[in-house]
PAPA-427444 format. One record per residue (C-alpha): residue in one letter; x, y, z. Coordinates in steps of 0.5 Angstrom, whole numbers, plus 500, padded with zeros to 3 digits. Example, Ala and Ser with C-alpha at 12.3 -4.5 7.8 and 13.67 -1.06 7.14 Angstrom:
BEGIN
A525491516S527498514
This chain:
BEGIN
M500500500A503507498Q505512503V500518503F501525507T497528512S496534506E493529502L488526507V482530504K483525497H482519501E476519506G474512507Q480509504E486505508V492509507T499508510L502514514K510515516G512520521W513521528V509521535A508529537N503527543L500521546R495520551S490514553S483513555G483505557K484501551I484507546W490511545F490518541L496520538E498527535F502524529R506529525D509526518G512533515A507535511G502536517F499533523V493528524Q490525530V490517530I486513534V488506536D483502539A485496542A480492539E481494532V489493532D493486532K497484537D504487535S501493534L498493542K506491544T508497540M503502544E506499550V513502549L511508544T513515547I513522544E518523538S518515537S518514529A512510527I508507521I501507521I496504517G489506518T482508515V481516513A475519517K472525517H472528524P465528527K466536530K472539526D473541519E479536519Y480528518E483523523I486516522K483510525A489505526K489498523S496497525V502501528K509499527L515502531V521504527A525507532P524509539S525516543P527515550E526521555Y525526550P528532553I522537551G516536555K509540556K512544561E515551560H522551558G526558558P529561551D536559553F534551554L530551547L535555543D540549546N535544544R534548537H535542533L529538537W525544538L524545531R519539531S514543535S508545532R509552533Q516552530W513547524A508553523I513558522Q518555518R512553513I510560513R517562511N517557506T511560503I514567503I521565500N517562494T512568493I518572493Y521568487S515567483H513574484L519577482N520572476A513574474N515581474G521581469F526580475I531574474K536571480I543573480D548570485A552575489P559573492I559572500L566573500T568580499P574585499T571591502S564593505C558595502E556600508G561601513T567597516T565597523T559591522L563586518F566579520S573579517I577573515D584571512Y583570505F590567503G594572506E589578505P583581508A576579506Y569580509L563576509T558580505Q553585508S549585502G549583495Q547590492L553593489Y554586485I547585483E547593480A552590475A547585472I542590471F546593465S545586462H538583464G535590466R531587473V535582477F535580485D539576489F537572495G542569500P545569507V548576509F552578516R552584520A557584526E553588530K553587538S546588539K541584543T535587541R529582539R530585531H537583530L541577528T548576526E547572520F540572516W537572509M536578505M533579498D536585494A533587488E535592483A532595476A534599471F530605468V526605475E526611479H524613486E516613486E516606481N521603486L516604492K510601488I514595486Q516594494E509595496N506590490L511585493I509585500A502585499T503579494I507575500V502577505K496575501A500568499V501567506L493568508V491563503N496558503N498558511K491558514K493552519E499555521L497562522E492558527I497554530L501561532E494564534R496570529D491575529T490576521T486583522I492587520L495582515Q488582511R489590510V495589507A494592500P497598496P497604497F501604503Y502610508R507615506L511620511T517624509H523623514K521630516E514628518A516622521I520626526A514631528K510625529L515622534R516628538E508628539R509621542G515624546S521622543D527626543I529625536K533631533D531633526M537630522D537623526D536616523L530613526G532608531A528601533D524605539D522610534E520605529T516602534L512608536L511610529T508604527E503603533L500609529Y498605523D494599521K498597515P506598512I509605512F514608507V518613511E522617505K527622504Y532621510P538626511A544624506A548624512V545618515K545614509A549610505F554613499Y550610493M543613495K541619490R540626492D533629492P534634487A528638491D533638497P540636496K541635504R536629503V536622499L531619494N530613499A525609503D525605509L518600509L516599516A511594518P505595523E504593530G511595532Y515591528G519596524E523596518I522590513I525593507G530599506G531602499S533608494Q534610488R542609486E546615484D547614477D552620475Y559618475D562625478A557625484L558618486L565619486A564626490R560622495M566616496K571622497E566625502E566618506K573617505L572610502N578607498I577609491A581603488D576598492F570601488Q573603482W569597479Y563600482L564607479D565603472L558602472R557609471K562610466Y559605461G552607459S549609466V542609467P537611472H536605477S533603484G533598488F531595495G533589500V528585504G530582511L527575510E527574518R524581520L518579515V517572517A517575525W512580523I507576519C507570524G507575530L513573533K516577539H523575537V526575530R530569533E524564532S524566525I530562522P531555523F538556527P539563529R546566530L546571535L551576539N552570544R550564540L553560535R551553537P548548535
């Protein structure tokens, strides 16, 4: 009898099927056992009635424990009260036992769960988070591909920084210094002159000594760049992407959102156009809420939280002071002290999920900015070359995957959004 998955049970009502997986939970009532059975695709209740199974199955039930792996043969039945299916077992075969599983029903502290992350990933909550993460990743690929973007891979090892050297992990590269990448942006900009619209998606590294709920030292970033796209169109591309992602999760991950007890009210409102504030307007609103932020300051995490609590869907904060933003951002012609950039802030206090800008496309202007920043021009000559040979207006943005997952899932800490988080004080498991 061929194996089926829990996600396919709706097609097999009344039929005998084989399931292969693990016992996520187990309780008994007299001679009847109720198993919460996980097969990777989902969870299903398996009812084992002593009167309906063979002797070998009864012996198995006597030794079966949480996280034992097993093969179940049984009949698919509609649950009498819920809109789901269950299995009435005919046979239970032990594959491998699981003695004294360390994670029980009691409350465990975050350090214990992080120490046992390799096992905690099996919990229904972590299962749900990683399934939603998967939907987000796949939707990013499909949406960008459908809108003319192709994937270009940027290097992880780089000879210099993208956004300053203070948050880089340095390594010895055969006798010369090298760094783990902060972003693939500069490299994929080179590809727009060949392909027009491109993106990369991979791990990036920031050596920030931060312990906030929004920070990881290793995380996944999607960077997109597009030729002949200016500031306004860049924002529209971003809001359409985020709206498509949220819609995909609402459609494809209803069960997962229920497991997480996620209130989807705000998610259901995520549709273009998003709210927009200039940096100047954002500063005024923050001061109304008690912040002591100065006119030309960047927004900190606390500022973002204060601001996003005022809105019921994402907000673009645009046109920041040039002094607090990267050298490659194009100046605003209407106010050269500011740049044509925007950070997209998620509501509910989650803060920045996208940072983007129109890029400086003029050779001389970019060179002047590099000199202002005291960058080693030789290290960036290749990047300047892009403005020498057929330069065009262009824009781009980067999406922080883990922050996006944290917001959509309603997580309290970004460490839950990635399978094996790397934090200031954590490198294991």
